[in-house]
PyMOL Python script that loads the backbone (N, CA, C, O; Angstrom):
from pymol import cmd

cmd.read_pdbstr("""\
ATOM      1  N   MET A   1      -2.802  -7.331   5.192  1.00  0.00           N
ATOM      2  CA  MET A   1      -2.881  -6.134   6.012  1.00  0.00           C
ATOM      3  C   MET A   1      -2.536  -4.884   5.200  1.00  0.00           C
ATOM      4  O   MET A   1      -3.097  -3.817   5.449  1.00  0.00           O
ATOM      5  N   LEU A   2      -1.637  -4.999   4.249  1.00  0.00           N
ATOM      6  CA  LEU A   2      -1.269  -3.846   3.435  1.00  0.00           C
ATOM      7  C   LEU A   2      -2.477  -3.325   2.669  1.00  0.00           C
ATOM      8  O   LEU A   2      -2.785  -2.134   2.722  1.00  0.00           O
ATOM      9  N   LEU A   3      -3.148  -4.201   1.969  1.00  0.00           N
ATOM     10  CA  LEU A   3      -4.319  -3.793   1.195  1.00  0.00           C
ATOM     11  C   LEU A   3      -5.424  -3.284   2.113  1.00  0.00           C
ATOM     12  O   LEU A   3      -6.064  -2.276   1.812  1.00  0.00           O
ATOM     13  N   PHE A   4      -5.650  -3.961   3.214  1.00  0.00           N
ATOM     14  CA  PHE A   4      -6.655  -3.529   4.183  1.00  0.00           C
ATOM     15  C   PHE A   4      -6.358  -2.111   4.671  1.00  0.00           C
ATOM     16  O   PHE A   4      -7.253  -1.269   4.735  1.00  0.00           O
ATOM     17  N   THR A   5      -5.106  -1.857   5.010  1.00  0.00           N
ATOM     18  CA  THR A   5      -4.712  -0.535   5.502  1.00  0.00           C
ATOM     19  C   THR A   5      -4.950   0.532   4.438  1.00  0.00           C
ATOM     20  O   THR A   5      -5.536   1.577   4.720  1.00  0.00           O
ATOM     21  N   LEU A   6      -4.496   0.269   3.223  1.00  0.00           N
ATOM     22  CA  LEU A   6      -4.644   1.258   2.156  1.00  0.00           C
ATOM     23  C   LEU A   6      -6.116   1.523   1.824  1.00  0.00           C
ATOM     24  O   LEU A   6      -6.503   2.667   1.581  1.00  0.00           O
ATOM     25  N   LEU A   7      -6.925   0.477   1.813  1.00  0.00           N
ATOM     26  CA  LEU A   7      -8.324   0.652   1.427  1.00  0.00           C
ATOM     27  C   LEU A   7      -9.211   1.083   2.590  1.00  0.00           C
ATOM     28  O   LEU A   7     -10.356   1.479   2.374  1.00  0.00           O
ATOM     29  N   SER A   8      -8.706   1.015   3.805  1.00  0.00           N
ATOM     30  CA  SER A   8      -9.476   1.518   4.943  1.00  0.00           C
ATOM     31  C   SER A   8      -9.581   3.038   4.881  1.00  0.00           C
ATOM     32  O   SER A   8     -10.510   3.630   5.430  1.00  0.00           O
ATOM     33  N   TYR A   9      -8.630   3.651   4.215  1.00  0.00           N
ATOM     34  CA  TYR A   9      -8.594   5.105   4.053  1.00  0.00           C
ATOM     35  C   TYR A   9      -8.365   5.410   2.575  1.00  0.00           C
ATOM     36  O   TYR A   9      -7.282   5.860   2.201  1.00  0.00           O
ATOM     37  N   PRO A  10      -9.375   5.171   1.724  1.00  0.00           N
ATOM     38  CA  PRO A  10      -9.182   5.362   0.285  1.00  0.00           C
ATOM     39  C   PRO A  10      -8.679   6.777  -0.029  1.00  0.00           C
ATOM     40  O   PRO A  10      -9.129   7.765   0.551  1.00  0.00           O
ATOM     41  N   ASN A  11      -7.757   6.832  -0.943  1.00  0.00           N
ATOM     42  CA  ASN A  11      -7.161   8.068  -1.444  1.00  0.00           C
ATOM     43  C   ASN A  11      -6.256   8.785  -0.437  1.00  0.00           C
ATOM     44  O   ASN A  11      -5.727   9.855  -0.741  1.00  0.00           O
ATOM     45  N   LYS A  12      -6.074   8.213   0.750  1.00  0.00           N
ATOM     46  CA  LYS A  12      -5.114   8.777   1.701  1.00  0.00           C
ATOM     47  C   LYS A  12      -3.720   8.303   1.306  1.00  0.00           C
ATOM     48  O   LYS A  12      -3.510   7.122   1.031  1.00  0.00           O
ATOM     49  N   ILE A  13      -2.785   9.223   1.280  1.00  0.00           N
ATOM     50  CA  ILE A  13      -1.410   8.878   0.926  1.00  0.00           C
ATOM     51  C   ILE A  13      -0.676   8.430   2.183  1.00  0.00           C
ATOM     52  O   ILE A  13      -0.632   9.145   3.183  1.00  0.00           O
ATOM     53  N   PHE A  14      -0.099   7.230   2.112  1.00  0.00           N
ATOM     54  CA  PHE A  14       0.693   6.678   3.208  1.00  0.00           C
ATOM     55  C   PHE A  14       2.157   6.680   2.792  1.00  0.00           C
ATOM     56  O   PHE A  14       2.491   6.243   1.690  1.00  0.00           O
ATOM     57  N   THR A  15       3.028   7.166   3.661  1.00  0.00           N
ATOM     58  CA  THR A  15       4.457   7.041   3.397  1.00  0.00           C
ATOM     59  C   THR A  15       4.868   5.596   3.689  1.00  0.00           C
ATOM     60  O   THR A  15       4.157   4.853   4.366  1.00  0.00           O
ATOM     61  N   GLN A  16       6.016   5.226   3.169  1.00  0.00           N
ATOM     62  CA  GLN A  16       6.510   3.880   3.444  1.00  0.00           C
ATOM     63  C   GLN A  16       6.758   3.702   4.934  1.00  0.00           C
ATOM     64  O   GLN A  16       6.509   2.627   5.481  1.00  0.00           O
ATOM     65  N   ALA A  17       7.243   4.742   5.590  1.00  0.00           N
ATOM     66  CA  ALA A  17       7.493   4.661   7.034  1.00  0.00           C
ATOM     67  C   ALA A  17       6.187   4.444   7.802  1.00  0.00           C
ATOM     68  O   ALA A  17       6.158   3.669   8.757  1.00  0.00           O
ATOM     69  N   GLN A  18       5.118   5.112   7.400  1.00  0.00           N
ATOM     70  CA  GLN A  18       3.825   4.916   8.060  1.00  0.00           C
ATOM     71  C   GLN A  18       3.340   3.488   7.887  1.00  0.00           C
ATOM     72  O   GLN A  18       2.858   2.872   8.838  1.00  0.00           O
ATOM     73  N   LEU A  19       3.464   2.962   6.678  1.00  0.00           N
ATOM     74  CA  LEU A  19       3.035   1.588   6.423  1.00  0.00           C
ATOM     75  C   LEU A  19       3.889   0.596   7.217  1.00  0.00           C
ATOM     76  O   LEU A  19       3.366  -0.366   7.780  1.00  0.00           O
ATOM     77  N   LEU A  20       5.185   0.827   7.260  1.00  0.00           N
ATOM     78  CA  LEU A  20       6.067  -0.043   8.042  1.00  0.00           C
ATOM     79  C   LEU A  20       5.644  -0.064   9.502  1.00  0.00           C
ATOM     80  O   LEU A  20       5.509  -1.133  10.097  1.00  0.00           O
ATOM     81  N   ASP A  21       5.436   1.109  10.079  1.00  0.00           N
ATOM     82  CA  ASP A  21       5.061   1.199  11.489  1.00  0.00           C
ATOM     83  C   ASP A  21       3.712   0.548  11.761  1.00  0.00           C
ATOM     84  O   ASP A  21       3.551  -0.177  12.743  1.00  0.00           O
ATOM     85  N   GLN A  22       2.741   0.811  10.886  1.00  0.00           N
ATOM     86  CA  GLN A  22       1.389   0.320  11.120  1.00  0.00           C
ATOM     87  C   GLN A  22       1.256  -1.180  10.894  1.00  0.00           C
ATOM     88  O   GLN A  22       0.529  -1.851  11.626  1.00  0.00           O
ATOM     89  N   ILE A  23       1.939  -1.708   9.903  1.00  0.00           N
ATOM     90  CA  ILE A  23       1.765  -3.121   9.545  1.00  0.00           C
ATOM     91  C   ILE A  23       2.814  -4.021  10.197  1.00  0.00           C
ATOM     92  O   ILE A  23       2.478  -5.065  10.755  1.00  0.00           O
ATOM     93  N   TRP A  24       4.067  -3.621  10.129  1.00  0.00           N
ATOM     94  CA  TRP A  24       5.143  -4.470  10.647  1.00  0.00           C
ATOM     95  C   TRP A  24       5.559  -4.083  12.062  1.00  0.00           C
ATOM     96  O   TRP A  24       6.207  -4.871  12.752  1.00  0.00           O
ATOM     97  N   GLY A  25       5.198  -2.893  12.498  1.00  0.00           N
ATOM     98  CA  GLY A  25       5.505  -2.453  13.857  1.00  0.00           C
ATOM     99  C   GLY A  25       6.758  -1.612  13.923  1.00  0.00           C
ATOM    100  O   GLY A  25       7.691  -1.784  13.139  1.00  0.00           O
ATOM    101  N   ILE A  26       6.760  -0.704  14.872  1.00  0.00           N
ATOM    102  CA  ILE A  26       7.872   0.235  15.032  1.00  0.00           C
ATOM    103  C   ILE A  26       9.184  -0.489  15.309  1.00  0.00           C
ATOM    104  O   ILE A  26      10.238  -0.054  14.844  1.00  0.00           O
ATOM    105  N   ASP A  27       9.135  -1.567  16.048  1.00  0.00           N
ATOM    106  CA  ASP A  27      10.347  -2.288  16.432  1.00  0.00           C
ATOM    107  C   ASP A  27      10.815  -3.307  15.399  1.00  0.00           C
ATOM    108  O   ASP A  27      11.783  -4.030  15.635  1.00  0.00           O
ATOM    109  N   SER A  28      10.136  -3.368  14.260  1.00  0.00           N
ATOM    110  CA  SER A  28      10.490  -4.338  13.233  1.00  0.00           C
ATOM    111  C   SER A  28      11.816  -3.998  12.571  1.00  0.00           C
ATOM    112  O   SER A  28      12.186  -2.830  12.445  1.00  0.00           O
ATOM    113  N   ALA A  29      12.515  -5.028  12.156  1.00  0.00           N
ATOM    114  CA  ALA A  29      13.776  -4.842  11.433  1.00  0.00           C
ATOM    115  C   ALA A  29      13.532  -4.684   9.930  1.00  0.00           C
ATOM    116  O   ALA A  29      14.484  -4.555   9.160  1.00  0.00           O
ATOM    117  N   SER A  30      12.269  -4.693   9.512  1.00  0.00           N
ATOM    118  CA  SER A  30      11.924  -4.543   8.101  1.00  0.00           C
ATOM    119  C   SER A  30      12.304  -3.154   7.611  1.00  0.00           C
ATOM    120  O   SER A  30      12.395  -2.204   8.389  1.00  0.00           O
ATOM    121  N   THR A  31      12.523  -3.057   6.299  1.00  0.00           N
ATOM    122  CA  THR A  31      12.909  -1.785   5.690  1.00  0.00           C
ATOM    123  C   THR A  31      11.858  -1.351   4.678  1.00  0.00           C
ATOM    124  O   THR A  31      10.869  -2.049   4.455  1.00  0.00           O
ATOM    125  N   GLU A  32      12.080  -0.200   4.074  1.00  0.00           N
ATOM    126  CA  GLU A  32      11.153   0.294   3.056  1.00  0.00           C
ATOM    127  C   GLU A  32      11.114  -0.629   1.845  1.00  0.00           C
ATOM    128  O   GLU A  32      10.123  -0.649   1.115  1.00  0.00           O
ATOM    129  N   ASP A  33      12.169  -1.385   1.626  1.00  0.00           N
ATOM    130  CA  ASP A  33      12.155  -2.381   0.549  1.00  0.00           C
ATOM    131  C   ASP A  33      11.086  -3.441   0.800  1.00  0.00           C
ATOM    132  O   ASP A  33      10.516  -3.991  -0.143  1.00  0.00           O
ATOM    133  N   THR A  34      10.817  -3.726   2.074  1.00  0.00           N
ATOM    134  CA  THR A  34       9.758  -4.673   2.435  1.00  0.00           C
ATOM    135  C   THR A  34       8.417  -4.160   1.920  1.00  0.00           C
ATOM    136  O   THR A  34       7.628  -4.919   1.357  1.00  0.00           O
ATOM    137  N   VAL A  35       8.169  -2.875   2.116  1.00  0.00           N
ATOM    138  CA  VAL A  35       6.915  -2.273   1.646  1.00  0.00           C
ATOM    139  C   VAL A  35       6.837  -2.381   0.123  1.00  0.00           C
ATOM    140  O   VAL A  35       5.811  -2.793  -0.419  1.00  0.00           O
ATOM    141  N   LYS A  36       7.904  -2.017  -0.559  1.00  0.00           N
ATOM    142  CA  LYS A  36       7.924  -2.079  -2.027  1.00  0.00           C
ATOM    143  C   LYS A  36       7.639  -3.488  -2.524  1.00  0.00           C
ATOM    144  O   LYS A  36       6.872  -3.678  -3.468  1.00  0.00           O
ATOM    145  N   THR A  37       8.255  -4.467  -1.890  1.00  0.00           N
ATOM    146  CA  THR A  37       8.061  -5.860  -2.289  1.00  0.00           C
ATOM    147  C   THR A  37       6.608  -6.287  -2.106  1.00  0.00           C
ATOM    148  O   THR A  37       6.027  -6.917  -2.989  1.00  0.00           O
ATOM    149  N   HIS A  38       6.028  -5.947  -0.971  1.00  0.00           N
ATOM    150  CA  HIS A  38       4.644  -6.338  -0.709  1.00  0.00           C
ATOM    151  C   HIS A  38       3.662  -5.598  -1.617  1.00  0.00           C
ATOM    152  O   HIS A  38       2.670  -6.181  -2.054  1.00  0.00           O
ATOM    153  N   VAL A  39       3.922  -4.339  -1.901  1.00  0.00           N
ATOM    154  CA  VAL A  39       3.068  -3.598  -2.833  1.00  0.00           C
ATOM    155  C   VAL A  39       3.109  -4.275  -4.200  1.00  0.00           C
ATOM    156  O   VAL A  39       2.072  -4.443  -4.841  1.00  0.00           O
ATOM    157  N   SER A  40       4.282  -4.658  -4.638  1.00  0.00           N
ATOM    158  CA  SER A  40       4.418  -5.343  -5.924  1.00  0.00           C
ATOM    159  C   SER A  40       3.622  -6.639  -5.952  1.00  0.00           C
ATOM    160  O   SER A  40       2.947  -6.930  -6.939  1.00  0.00           O
ATOM    161  N   LYS A  41       3.693  -7.416  -4.885  1.00  0.00           N
ATOM    162  CA  LYS A  41       2.960  -8.685  -4.810  1.00  0.00           C
ATOM    163  C   LYS A  41       1.451  -8.454  -4.808  1.00  0.00           C
ATOM    164  O   LYS A  41       0.712  -9.177  -5.477  1.00  0.00           O
ATOM    165  N   VAL A  42       0.993  -7.458  -4.063  1.00  0.00           N
ATOM    166  CA  VAL A  42      -0.445  -7.170  -4.016  1.00  0.00           C
ATOM    167  C   VAL A  42      -0.928  -6.676  -5.378  1.00  0.00           C
ATOM    168  O   VAL A  42      -2.015  -7.043  -5.822  1.00  0.00           O
ATOM    169  N   ARG A  43      -0.131  -5.855  -6.032  1.00  0.00           N
ATOM    170  CA  ARG A  43      -0.504  -5.381  -7.377  1.00  0.00           C
ATOM    171  C   ARG A  43      -0.659  -6.546  -8.348  1.00  0.00           C
ATOM    172  O   ARG A  43      -1.576  -6.550  -9.169  1.00  0.00           O
ATOM    173  N   LYS A  44       0.220  -7.523  -8.261  1.00  0.00           N
ATOM    174  CA  LYS A  44       0.108  -8.697  -9.131  1.00  0.00           C
ATOM    175  C   LYS A  44      -1.195  -9.445  -8.867  1.00  0.00           C
ATOM    176  O   LYS A  44      -1.840  -9.927  -9.798  1.00  0.00           O
ATOM    177  N   LEU A  45      -1.580  -9.539  -7.595  1.00  0.00           N
ATOM    178  CA  LEU A  45      -2.842 -10.197  -7.255  1.00  0.00           C
ATOM    179  C   LEU A  45      -4.047  -9.417  -7.766  1.00  0.00           C
ATOM    180  O   LEU A  45      -5.086 -10.001  -8.074  1.00  0.00           O
ATOM    181  N   LEU A  46      -3.908  -8.105  -7.854  1.00  0.00           N
ATOM    182  CA  LEU A  46      -5.013  -7.244  -8.263  1.00  0.00           C
ATOM    183  C   LEU A  46      -5.005  -6.899  -9.750  1.00  0.00           C
ATOM    184  O   LEU A  46      -5.846  -6.123 -10.204  1.00  0.00           O
ATOM    185  N   LYS A  47      -4.073  -7.460 -10.512  1.00  0.00           N
ATOM    186  CA  LYS A  47      -3.888  -7.035 -11.900  1.00  0.00           C
ATOM    187  C   LYS A  47      -5.158  -7.131 -12.747  1.00  0.00           C
ATOM    188  O   LYS A  47      -5.332  -6.347 -13.681  1.00  0.00           O
ATOM    189  N   ASP A  48      -6.035  -8.065 -12.442  1.00  0.00           N
ATOM    190  CA  ASP A  48      -7.261  -8.218 -13.220  1.00  0.00           C
ATOM    191  C   ASP A  48      -8.464  -7.530 -12.582  1.00  0.00           C
ATOM    192  O   ASP A  48      -9.583  -7.628 -13.086  1.00  0.00           O
ATOM    193  N   SER A  49      -8.231  -6.842 -11.484  1.00  0.00           N
ATOM    194  CA  SER A  49      -9.325  -6.180 -10.774  1.00  0.00           C
ATOM    195  C   SER A  49      -9.575  -4.782 -11.337  1.00  0.00           C
ATOM    196  O   SER A  49      -8.647  -4.006 -11.564  1.00  0.00           O
ATOM    197  N   ASN A  50     -10.838  -4.490 -11.550  1.00  0.00           N
ATOM    198  CA  ASN A  50     -11.237  -3.145 -11.952  1.00  0.00           C
ATOM    199  C   ASN A  50     -11.813  -2.385 -10.769  1.00  0.00           C
ATOM    200  O   ASN A  50     -12.253  -1.245 -10.911  1.00  0.00           O
ATOM    201  N   ASP A  51     -11.811  -3.021  -9.596  1.00  0.00           N
ATOM    202  CA  ASP A  51     -12.454  -2.445  -8.417  1.00  0.00           C
ATOM    203  C   ASP A  51     -11.511  -1.669  -7.507  1.00  0.00           C
ATOM    204  O   ASP A  51     -11.897  -0.660  -6.916  1.00  0.00           O
ATOM    205  N   VAL A  52     -10.290  -2.138  -7.401  1.00  0.00           N
ATOM    206  CA  VAL A  52      -9.320  -1.480  -6.509  1.00  0.00           C
ATOM    207  C   VAL A  52      -7.952  -1.432  -7.173  1.00  0.00           C
ATOM    208  O   VAL A  52      -7.632  -2.243  -8.043  1.00  0.00           O
ATOM    209  N   LYS A  53      -7.154  -0.461  -6.742  1.00  0.00           N
ATOM    210  CA  LYS A  53      -5.776  -0.395  -7.222  1.00  0.00           C
ATOM    211  C   LYS A  53      -4.926   0.349  -6.201  1.00  0.00           C
ATOM    212  O   LYS A  53      -5.431   1.100  -5.366  1.00  0.00           O
ATOM    213  N   ILE A  54      -3.629   0.118  -6.297  1.00  0.00           N
ATOM    214  CA  ILE A  54      -2.656   0.830  -5.471  1.00  0.00           C
ATOM    215  C   ILE A  54      -1.892   1.756  -6.407  1.00  0.00           C
ATOM    216  O   ILE A  54      -1.320   1.323  -7.408  1.00  0.00           O
ATOM    217  N   THR A  55      -1.897   3.023  -6.064  1.00  0.00           N
ATOM    218  CA  THR A  55      -1.246   4.038  -6.885  1.00  0.00           C
ATOM    219  C   THR A  55       0.009   4.538  -6.178  1.00  0.00           C
ATOM    220  O   THR A  55      -0.005   4.805  -4.977  1.00  0.00           O
ATOM    221  N   THR A  56       1.087   4.660  -6.936  1.00  0.00           N
ATOM    222  CA  THR A  56       2.311   5.246  -6.404  1.00  0.00           C
ATOM    223  C   THR A  56       2.220   6.754  -6.545  1.00  0.00           C
ATOM    224  O   THR A  56       1.926   7.272  -7.623  1.00  0.00           O
ATOM    225  N   ILE A  57       2.470   7.443  -5.465  1.00  0.00           N
ATOM    226  CA  ILE A  57       2.532   8.895  -5.475  1.00  0.00           C
ATOM    227  C   ILE A  57       4.015   9.245  -5.404  1.00  0.00           C
ATOM    228  O   ILE A  57       4.643   9.149  -4.349  1.00  0.00           O
ATOM    229  N   ARG A  58       4.546   9.642  -6.519  1.00  0.00           N
ATOM    230  CA  ARG A  58       5.993   9.870  -6.644  1.00  0.00           C
ATOM    231  C   ARG A  58       6.485  10.830  -5.564  1.00  0.00           C
ATOM    232  O   ARG A  58       5.928  11.910  -5.368  1.00  0.00           O
ATOM    233  N   GLY A  59       7.529  10.417  -4.880  1.00  0.00           N
ATOM    234  CA  GLY A  59       8.135  11.237  -3.848  1.00  0.00           C
ATOM    235  C   GLY A  59       7.439  11.147  -2.500  1.00  0.00           C
ATOM    236  O   GLY A  59       7.932  11.690  -1.511  1.00  0.00           O
ATOM    237  N   LEU A  60       6.292  10.464  -2.447  1.00  0.00           N
ATOM    238  CA  LEU A  60       5.560  10.343  -1.183  1.00  0.00           C
ATOM    239  C   LEU A  60       5.433   8.891  -0.772  1.00  0.00           C
ATOM    240  O   LEU A  60       6.021   8.480   0.228  1.00  0.00           O
ATOM    241  N   SER A  61       4.681   8.110  -1.517  1.00  0.00           N
ATOM    242  CA  SER A  61       4.541   6.673  -1.273  1.00  0.00           C
ATOM    243  C   SER A  61       3.338   6.135  -2.024  1.00  0.00           C
ATOM    244  O   SER A  61       3.302   6.195  -3.253  1.00  0.00           O
ATOM    245  N   TYR A  62       2.339   5.603  -1.300  1.00  0.00           N
ATOM    246  CA  TYR A  62       1.239   4.890  -1.951  1.00  0.00           C
ATOM    247  C   TYR A  62      -0.109   5.312  -1.407  1.00  0.00           C
ATOM    248  O   TYR A  62      -0.241   5.814  -0.291  1.00  0.00           O
ATOM    249  N   LYS A  63      -1.122   5.081  -2.266  1.00  0.00           N
ATOM    250  CA  LYS A  63      -2.498   5.227  -1.803  1.00  0.00           C
ATOM    251  C   LYS A  63      -3.323   4.136  -2.449  1.00  0.00           C
ATOM    252  O   LYS A  63      -3.045   3.703  -3.567  1.00  0.00           O
ATOM    253  N   GLY A  64      -4.346   3.697  -1.724  1.00  0.00           N
ATOM    254  CA  GLY A  64      -5.293   2.722  -2.253  1.00  0.00           C
ATOM    255  C   GLY A  64      -6.473   3.472  -2.850  1.00  0.00           C
ATOM    256  O   GLY A  64      -6.903   4.502  -2.333  1.00  0.00           O
ATOM    257  N   GLU A  65      -6.981   2.941  -3.935  1.00  0.00           N
ATOM    258  CA  GLU A  65      -8.125   3.575  -4.579  1.00  0.00           C
ATOM    259  C   GLU A  65      -9.208   2.544  -4.848  1.00  0.00           C
ATOM    260  O   GLU A  65      -8.935   1.429  -5.293  1.00  0.00           O
ATOM    261  N   ILE A  66     -10.422   2.933  -4.574  1.00  0.00           N
ATOM    262  CA  ILE A  66     -11.587   2.124  -4.930  1.00  0.00           C
ATOM    263  C   ILE A  66     -12.149   2.735  -6.194  1.00  0.00           C
ATOM    264  O   ILE A  66     -12.561   3.895  -6.203  1.00  0.00           O
ATOM    265  N   CYS A  67     -12.165   1.956  -7.259  1.00  0.00           N
ATOM    266  CA  CYS A  67     -12.579   2.456  -8.565  1.00  0.00           C
ATOM    267  C   CYS A  67     -14.074   2.240  -8.757  1.00  0.00           C
ATOM    268  O   CYS A  67     -14.603   1.160  -8.492  1.00  0.00           O
ATOM    269  N   HIS A  68     -14.726   3.266  -9.212  1.00  0.00           N
ATOM    270  CA  HIS A  68     -16.166   3.197  -9.477  1.00  0.00           C
ATOM    271  C   HIS A  68     -16.394   3.331 -10.972  1.00  0.00           C
ATOM    272  O   HIS A  68     -15.636   4.000 -11.674  1.00  0.00           O
ATOM    273  N   ASP A  69     -17.442   2.690 -11.443  1.00  0.00           N
ATOM    274  CA  ASP A  69     -17.780   2.786 -12.877  1.00  0.00           C
ATOM    275  C   ASP A  69     -18.340   4.136 -13.210  1.00  0.00           C
ATOM    276  O   ASP A  69     -18.679   4.396 -14.365  1.00  0.00           O
TER     277      ASP A  69
END
""", "prot")
cmd.dss("prot")
cmd.show_as("cartoon", "prot")
cmd.util.cbc("prot")
cmd.orient("prot")
């Protein structure tokens, strides 16, 4: 769901709070560390991909990018 959310709106910057609310739900006991952990895991899965990536926007959060040749 994390990757789906980020790539549904390519280049849109999502805060960790937005991702938490959208993916885990407002009432979830998950924290921003949950988002960081999942981003790290998804990045590892995508390490060999030239098609998509997750970029950290310092001080804001993350955005998904679809890379074109």
